C-alpha positions in Angstrom: 206.3 79.3 76.5 206.7 79.2 72.9 206.5 76.4 70.7 208.4 75.9 68.1 207.0 73.5 65.1 210.0 72.1 62.3 208.9 70.4 59.3 211.3 68.4 57.3 211.3 69.7 54.0 212.9 67.7 51.1 215.0 70.0 49.1 214.6 70.0 45.2 217.5 71.3 43.6 220.1 71.2 40.9 223.8 70.1 41.2 226.7 69.5 38.9 230.2 70.0 38.6 232.9 71.6 35.8 235.2 70.3 34.6 238.2 71.8 34.0 237.6 73.6 38.1 239.0 76.9 37.2 236.9 77.3 33.8 234.1 79.3 35.3 232.3 81.2 38.3 229.1 81.4 38.1 226.6 79.7 36.9 222.6 80.4 35.7 219.1 78.4 35.9 216.3 79.6 34.2 212.9 78.3 34.1 210.2 81.2 33.0 209.9 84.4 35.3 212.3 81.9 37.9 215.9 82.1 37.9 217.9 81.2 40.3 222.4 82.2 40.3 225.1 79.8 42.0 229.0 80.7 42.4 231.1 77.8 41.5 233.1 76.5 44.4 235.7 74.0 44.0 234.3 73.1 40.2 230.6 72.7 42.0 227.5 74.3 41.8 224.3 74.0 43.6 220.9 75.4 42.7 217.6 75.3 45.0 215.0 75.0 42.6 210.9 75.4 41.9 209.8 72.7 40.3 209.7 73.1 36.2 212.1 72.5 33.0 215.5 74.1 33.6 218.1 75.6 31.2 221.3 75.7 33.2 224.0 78.1 31.7 227.7 77.8 33.2 229.4 81.4 32.6 233.1 80.1 31.3 235.6 82.8 31.9 238.3 83.1 28.7 239.6 81.0 26.8 236.7 78.5 27.6 233.2 79.0 25.9 230.1 79.0 27.6 228.4 76.0 28.5 224.2 75.3 28.6 222.4 72.5 29.1 218.7 72.8 28.1 215.1 70.8 29.5 216.5 69.9 32.7 213.3 68.8 34.9 212.9 68.9 38.1 210.1 67.5 40.5 208.9 68.5 44.0 211.4 67.3 46.7 214.1 65.7 43.7 217.9 66.8 43.8 218.6 66.5 39.7 222.3 66.0 39.0 223.6 67.0 35.5 226.9 65.4 36.2 230.5 66.6 35.3 230.1 68.8 32.2 233.4 69.4 30.5 233.8 72.9 29.3 235.0 73.8 25.4 237.9 76.4 24.2 236.6 79.3 22.0 
């Protein structure tokens, strides 16, 4: 008989949205040597993240400019919602 123990692990993550929804396809989260990417789907992105201080980069498509958010603080078991990021035209 095999028994499995499942632990409810609280997700630590960064989430947000972009406007316009077609303004970018990929977002990055960078903290020191750690980085994560997220495809942007219907204007929304989500990263699983370790606790730390992150920079979030929205890799915009023309005619929009990349957006960068600095000093996003993530704590264990916390979901940080950076809200709506309005992309600027170049």
